[in-house]
Structures are given as structure tokens and as C-alpha cells.
N, C-alpha and C positions, 0 to 999 in steps of 0.2 A: 679300150673298152670292148671293141669287136673281138680282140683276141680272148678276153676274159669270157665273153659270151660263148665263143666257140669251145672253150675249155669245159664250161658247164654242160654244153650240149653233148660233147664227146663223153663226159662222165655219165650223163643220163643215158646215153645209148649203151654204154658198157654195162651199167647196172641193169638195163632192161634185158640184156642178153644173158646175164648170170642166172642160173637156176635158183628159185626161191625154195628153201627147205620147208617142208610141211611141219608145223608145230601143233602142240596140243591145243593151242588157242586160235588155230586157223579158222576163221568164220565160215569158210567153205565147207567145213565138216558138219556144221550145225544142221543144214537141211537134210543130210543123210541120216543123222542121229534122230531128228524129229520124225522122219518118214518111217523109221523102224519102230520107234517107241509109241507113236500115236495110237495104233490099234490096241495097245495095252492100257490105255487111259479111258475111263468111262465117266459120263455125267451121272449124277445122282439127284433125284427129285424126291423130297421127303414131305409127306403130309402129316401134320400134327393136329391134335384136337383144336377146334376153333375156340377162341376166347369167348367166355360167356358175356363179358361186358360189351355193350354196344359201342361201336366206334363213334368218336365225336365227329359231327358234320364238318366237312372241309369246304373252305371257300373255293369256288372254281378257279383253277389256275389259268393264268393268261397264256394262251397257246402261242409258242414262239414260231417265228417264220422258219420255213424249211420243208424238208421232205415229210409228207404226212405218214408214210409207212414207217419211217425211222422214228417219228414221234410216237406212233402207235405201239412200237416195240417197247419203248421205255414205259409207256403207260401200263402195258400188260405186265411188264416185269415188276413194276411197283405194286400192282395189285396182287401178284403172286407172292410177294414177300411180306406184305403187310396186312392183307385183308383176309385171305382164305386159309392161312396156316400152312402154306407150302413154301419150302426153302430149297435152295440148290447147293450142291457140293460136287466133289470130285472123288473118284475112286481109282484104285490100281489093281489090275488083274494080276494075281499071283499064281493062279493055277488054270490050265487050259480047260479044266472041267467046270469052271465057274465060280471060283473063290475070289473075292475082292476085298482088299484092305482099304479102309478109310478112317477118318477120325470119329471118335465117339460123339463129339459135339455135332457132327453132321446128322447122325441118325438118332440122337437122344430124343426120347418121348415120341418116336415115330409110330403112327398107326398104319402107314403104308409107305413102302420104299420102292421106287422105280429106278431101274438102271437103264441108261441110254448108251448103247454101244457106239463105237466110232463110226459105224456104217449107218447109224440112225435107228437101228432096231431097239425097241423098248421091251424090257422084261421086268417082271415083278421079282423082287429080291426078299429073302428072309434073313433075319439076323442070326448068324451062327454063333456069335459070342461078342462080348464087349468088355472093355477094361477102362473104367473112368479114370483110374490113377495115372495111366499113361496116355489117356485120350485116344484110344485106338479101338476099332471095331472090325469084325470080319463078317462079310455078307456072302450069301450063296444064291446063285442064279442057275437056271437050267437052259443053257444055250443049245441051239439045234446043231451047231457044228463047233469043233474045238476053237477056243479063243487064243489070242496072242497074249502070252504072259511075260511080264517084265521080271528081271532078276534083281536081287538085292546085292549091292556092293558092300564093301567093308568101310563103315563110317569112321572107324578108329584111325584110318589112314588119311583122313581129310587134312588139308593144309590151308592156312589163311591165304587168300588171294586166288584160290583155285576156281576155275570157271565152272559154273553150273547152269542148268536149264530147267525151267519149270513149265509143265503142261497142265492146264486145268480148265475150269469152267467159270471164270470170273463174270459175275453179273449175267450169267446165262449164256455167255459167249463160248460155247463148247469148242474145245480144241485150240484154245489160245496158248501162245508160246511166248515166254520171256526168258531173258538170260541175265546173269550177273556173276558175282563172285561170292565165295565164302568170306564173310566179314567178321565172324566170331565163332568160337567153339565152346562147348560145355557151359552154356549160359544157364544160370539158375534164376528163374523168374518168380520163384515162390508162389507158383500156382498149382503145384503138384508135388507129391512126395518124391518122385524120381526125376525131377527137372534136370535135364542136361541137353539143352536145345542147341541146334545149329543156327547161327545167325547168318542171314544173307541179305544183299541189297537187290536181289532179283525182284522185279515188280510182281507183287502178289496182292490180290484183293479178295473181297467176299465172293465165295463160290469156288475159290482155289483150295479150300480146306479138303484134306484127304488126297490131294494130288501129289505127283512125284516131283522131287528135286533130283535131277539126274546129273551124273558126271559125264564127261565127254566120251566115255566108253558105253554110254547108254544104260548104265546101272543106276538103280534107285539107291541114293545115299541118304535120302531124307523124305519125310512126309510132311508137307506143308500144313501148319496147324494154326498159327496166330500171327498177328502183326502188332507193332507198336505204333499207334496213331492217335493223336488228339482229336482228329476230325472223323475217324472211321474209315478213311481211305488210305491208300498206300503212301508212306512217307519215307521210304528208303530203308526201313528196318522190318524184317520178317523173320519168323522162326519156324524151324522144321524139326520133327521128331527124328532122331538118328535111326538109320536103317538097321543097325544091329539090335536096337531095342525093338523096333517094329517086327523084325524077322522072328525074334524069340517069342514075342507076344502072339503074333499071328499063328505060329506053330502050335502054341499051347491052346489057343482058342479053337483051332481046327481039330486038335487031337482030343481035348477034354471038354471044350465048350466053356472053359474058365481058365484063369491064370493060376499057376502054381509056382510061387516065388521062393527063392532061397531066403533063409532067415539066420541071422547071426546072433541076435538077442542082446543088443547094446543100445544105449542112448548116447549119441555123439554130439559134439559141438565143433564149431569152427575154431581154428587156432588164430587168435589175434596177435598183433605185433607184441603186445605186452605179455601175453601168455608164452609166446615163443622165447622171449627174453628170460622168463622165469625158469624155463626148462632147458635152457642152453642151446636153442636153435638159432642159426644165423638169420633165418627168415621164416615166416609162417608156412607150415607145410603139414599135410596129413589130416587125420580126423582124431580128435581127442575124446576118449571114452569117459563119459560123465557117470554112467551107471551100467551095471551088468544085471540083466534079468535073471532071477533065480531059476535054475533048472534049464536054462537056455543052452544052445550049443557053445556060446562064449563062456558061460559058467563052467560047463563040463570040460572045455578045452583050456581053461586057465587064464583067459583074459581078465584083467582087473581094472577097476576104475582108476583113471590116471594114466593108463597106457595110451601112447600115441601111435595110432595105426598108420604106417608108412606105405606098406604094400599089401595087396590081397590077391592071392593066387598068381603072384608074379606081376600083377598090374600095379603101377604106382598110384598113390592116392594124393594128388596135388592139393586138393581142397576137400573139405568135409562133404559137400553135396555129391562128390563123385562116388563115395563108398556105397550108399544105399542102392544106386542104380546097378553097380557092378555085382553086389551081393544078390540082388533080386534076379539078375539074369544068369546066376550060377545054378547048376543042376542040384536039386535037392538030394541029400545023401552023399554028396561028394566031399572028400576030405581035401582041404586046401591049406597051404602055408600062409600064415599071417605074420608079417614082420612088424614088431612094435619097438618103441623106445620106452623102457620102464626105469624111471629114476635115473636117467642118463645112460642106461646100458641097453644095447640091442638084444632083443629076444625074439626067437622064431617059434611060433606055436602052430600046432596042427589042429584045425577045427573042422568037424564034420557038420555040414549045414543041415538045418532042419527046414521045415516048411513054415513060411510066414503065416501066423494066425490071421484070418480075415478080420476078426474083431479085436485087433490089437489096440486096446484103448489106453488112454493116458489117465492116470489117477486124477480124480476131481480136485479142484482147487480147495484149499483149506484156509479159511479166514482166521488169522491170528490177531490177538490184541496185544499192543505194545505194553511192556512192563519195565519199569526202571530197574537197573542193575549196575553193579560196579564191576568193570573189567578193564582189560588192556586195549580195548577197542579204539581209544582216542587216537592211536597211531594211524588208523585208517578212517576214523570219523564215525564209529558206531559204539553203542553199548549193547551188551548181550545179557541174557538171563538163562538160568538153567532149565532143562526140560525135566521137571519133577513129575512123578506119577499124577499129581493133581493137575499139572499143566497139560499133560497128554490128554487127560479127560476133559479139562476145561476148554482147551483150544482145538479139540478133535484132531489131534495129530496122530498119524498112523504109527502103530506100535514099532514098526521096523525102523523108523526115522531116529537117527542119533545125532547129537550135536548140541549147539546152543542157539537159542532164538534171538534174532536181532530185535532189540527193544526200541532203538532210535537210530536215526541216520543224520549226521551233520551235513548241512547244506554245503555244496561245492567241495565236499571231502572226496578222497580217493574212492571210497565205497559208493558214494552217491553218483560219481561220474561213471562208474562201471555198472550201475543199475541195481545195486543192492538195496533192498527195500525193507521197511518194517514188517516183521512177520516171517522173513526168510530164516532158514535154519542153516548155520554154518557147521558143516560136518567135518571138514578137514582144513588144516593150514599146512602148506608145503607138503601135501600128500601124507600128513600125519593126522590121525584121528583126534578130534577135540570133543569128547563126549561130556566134558564138564567145563565150568567156567575156569577152574584152575588149570586144566589142560590147555584151554584157549589162551590164557594169560602166559603160560610157560612157553607155548609155541610162538606167540607173538614176540615175547622177549628174546627168544632164540633167533628168530628171523631178524630182529633189529640188531642183535649183537653181531650178526654176520655182515652187517652193513648193506643189506639189500635195499634197493630203491622201491621194489614192489614185491608183493607176496601172492601166492596162488591159493585161492580159497575154493573149496567145494561147497556149493550152495544149493540147498533145496528150496525152490521158490514157492510162493503161495499158490501157484497153479499146479504144483505137484511135479514140476520139471526139476531135473538135477543138472547142474552145469558148473564148469570151472570158470573162475573169474580172477584175472590178474589185477590187483588193486595197488595203487601207488601208496607208499607210506610217507608220513610226515617226516621232515628232517629239520632239526634234530628231533629225536623222539622225546616226548614229554616224560620227565622223571616220575611224575605222579599224575597219571591221567585222571581227569575230572569226569564225573558222571554227567552225561548229557541229560537235558530235560526233554522227555519224549514229546511233550505238548508243544515244544518250540521247534520241532523238526517236521519236515515233509518228506514223503517218499520220493526217491529219485526217479526221474523219467528216463526212459530208454533202456536198452539192453546191450549185451556184447554183440549180438547179431544185428547188423544194420537192416532197417526195414526197407522194403521195395514198394511201399504203398503208392508213391508217386508213379512208379513205373507201371504198377498193376492197373492204375486208373486209365492208362493209355492203351492197355492191351485190348485188342479186339478179336473175338472169334470170327472165323472167316466163313462160316456156313450161312 
């Protein structure tokens, strides 16, 4: 036993004498990083209009035992955030002359913005520009001496498990530091048009919004924006706006006072597993073009409905949400290569980007009335009716819409499971136009004869959206499809795109 103990002791002595190589995760590097970055992080105090309604009287809280000064701090903090319209946030100095980036949520509806520098100096700030779509804002202050500015890193190079550090103003505790790792990339929270958040397990709370998420080189790779929390406090999941997005938006706000985004001019949708099967993909990938806006850059450049966009300007499009953010961050007027799959064949197109119209509206919903008809739709569980001139007028369908209208949907059918509803217009089957009921029946029969288990429909919904839907067909096909009774059917619930309502309920803004 003594010999064994001596062997362990000798091994321990040998290990203690060996040099320990410095690594990117060496905790001893963190104090130096924080010391350099801290002067570039500021606190933000925002005054908003007071609420007109009178606050309900509160019962006096039982004072806990402990330090009176400590309790007083929390009492003041509660008053600041709930009673007088003042809230706290964080900002990042990006220019030594006094430009500060924060989130739009921090300064929204502000009547007064005050910036607190790392040395405690307080300065009044003006709003130089804001962009609610990416939740970013740019502030301007006039410091007496040049400030310390932080630099942006390349957020496209982030890796899962990478160590990151957050500096901020949680609950008014200015200059608080926490660290963690990157736990997710390209997260789409369905709270904005250009969602592509960085997920981290770094401890982030209210007041951290607008503060930096730093790599171990001291570069800003994200701007802390929101957390996922049922309780309102940190629960291990936080989200940051990628630095590449923030850098581009801040540059535009500083130069123009507004954002000027690239515009492709298409409506796109996610590629589901079923859609991938129908177009010959091994797995879901890319963004599927559901509709091309007339006169848009895509229209001029030759993009067509049904094209599957795989790369844009050399950047891969792994999922549908990735495309809008990449396009928006591309310079207006620039000509880029867009690689698509069209009916199974690769095609490369050159598209010159335009500027995204600020009032890019979606056509209003059109309410259609179900009408019985005879068609081949029993293969997927629907009946369809023709779009006659009378029906266009009666159902207030836009003149440009072509196809057949869905008159009924069979419960638990393939169409019902994929969200096809009464009143939807089927414009294509297998990327072939179906402008009449006869064309619809012919296309359905052809798809069945090929032995397909599912077919690809182009559907114009009652809300005015256009999307592709992969619908399972019945096996074997009925030799003489029967007409369904519209009164005995109900619209199907759900759509191809899974809802994140449960997730959104837990999202908390940090200001």
C-alpha cells in the first residue's frame, strides 16, 4: 500500500513540474479579456411615458431580516422598473466619438435616454436610428474624451461549444460578467422577419439587453437580446443577435439613419421531409420558392415558382429562414449567383438585388365559400370546383389567381393532414398548371399512374399566401372517386410550418 501511495505521489510531483499549455479555454485569460472590454460597455437608463392608469394599492411587504442598505437597493430597483416608467439596459461603444449599439427593445418609446459610462459618468443620448425588424438601435452621445470602442468579430465562424463571455447591466448591477458556451446557432424564434439567433447558456437577465456576447479574443460576436424563461428569470437559454447582422445594420443606421436592405422578390417556404421526397432530395434542404413577385429582381433574373434555392452569393441555404437574412444583408444593386434546383436539374442564375420596399404588404385574406364539384381529388381527400368568371366576382378572388378552388376536405385525409383548407386554390400539381378541373383530374391521374405515394401541390391560401404542400395519396387509388359532401367536412387544422407559439410564450425581453 505504501509503495502504491509513493507511486501516486511521484506521479503528482512529475505532473506539477510539466508545463501546462495555454488553451483558448484557460480561465486565467478571462480577467484580462474583461479588463480590456469593460470600458466599451455602457449602462442605459430609459425613461418612458408614465402610464395613465393609477397603480393598484399594494399591501406592505414584510421586511426580511438582513442588511438594510441591501434591501433598500432592491426597493429602489423595483420602483424604477414598475412605478415611474424607467427601465435599464446595456449598450456597446462601437465608435470612439460616441456611437453606441443596443437593442431596439431597450430604447423603444423612450422620451429620455441616459448613458452611464464605465467610469460612472452620465451623458444624455439621442437616437441616431432604429430597426425594429432586427431589434437594433444606434445611439449618439458627446463624450469629453474619446471612448474605448469594441470591435465586431465574424459570427459566421462560431462553433457549438465555443466559450463566450457576457458583460451587462442585469437588474441595475452595471459591469456584471458571466460566461458560458455557444449552445445553438441560426435559431429561428418566429419573433422577427430575419430571425437567426445565437443561443447560449451564459447567464443573462433583465438589463443585459443590448450588451455584448464576446469571444475569447474580446470581439463582439453577438448582442444579447432575449431569453427563454417561463418565470422571467434566466433558465439556461438565452439568445443574441449575430454580430454580422448588427455590424451591417449599425453601419446603415449611422450612414443613412435608416436600413436599406437587399430585395430578391420571392415568397419562400420551408422544405419538409415530404416535399423533399417529391422533388428527389435525400433530406430537407434549401428554400422553396412558392411565388415570384412580378417586376422584382427574381422575376427579371429568371427565378420561377417551384425553384429550390440552395446557395445565394456562394453561401449555402441550409434552411428557409437563412435566406431572408442573407439577402437583407447583401448590398443593393449587387449582382449575385443564385443556385437552384429546377425540376430536378441544377440551374445557376444571376440576380441583381433591388431595395426591399418598406411597405411590402401581404395580400389580404379572401373568404371563399365551399361549393360541391366532381373531381379526382378523392385520391388526396378533396373535391374542387372551377374558377369561373362568376366565381371570381362572387368569391372576390384576385384576377391573377389561377387554379381550382377546394370545395371540401375529407377528415384525416392526406390533404387535411397537410393543412389544405376549404377555400384554398390549387394552382399546380407536380409543378404543372391546373387551371381547370379537367387539368386537375388529368394531372392527378398521371401522378397516380407513376405510382407516387405523395404529390406536390401549389396552394394559394385564404390568407393570400402561396405555398407548396406535399400531400400523401391514397393507395390504391379509387377507380371512380366519389363527390364529398362539403357540409360533412371541416377545415384541417395546422400548416406545413410548425408553430413556435409555446416557445414564444416563454420568450422574455431583457430590458
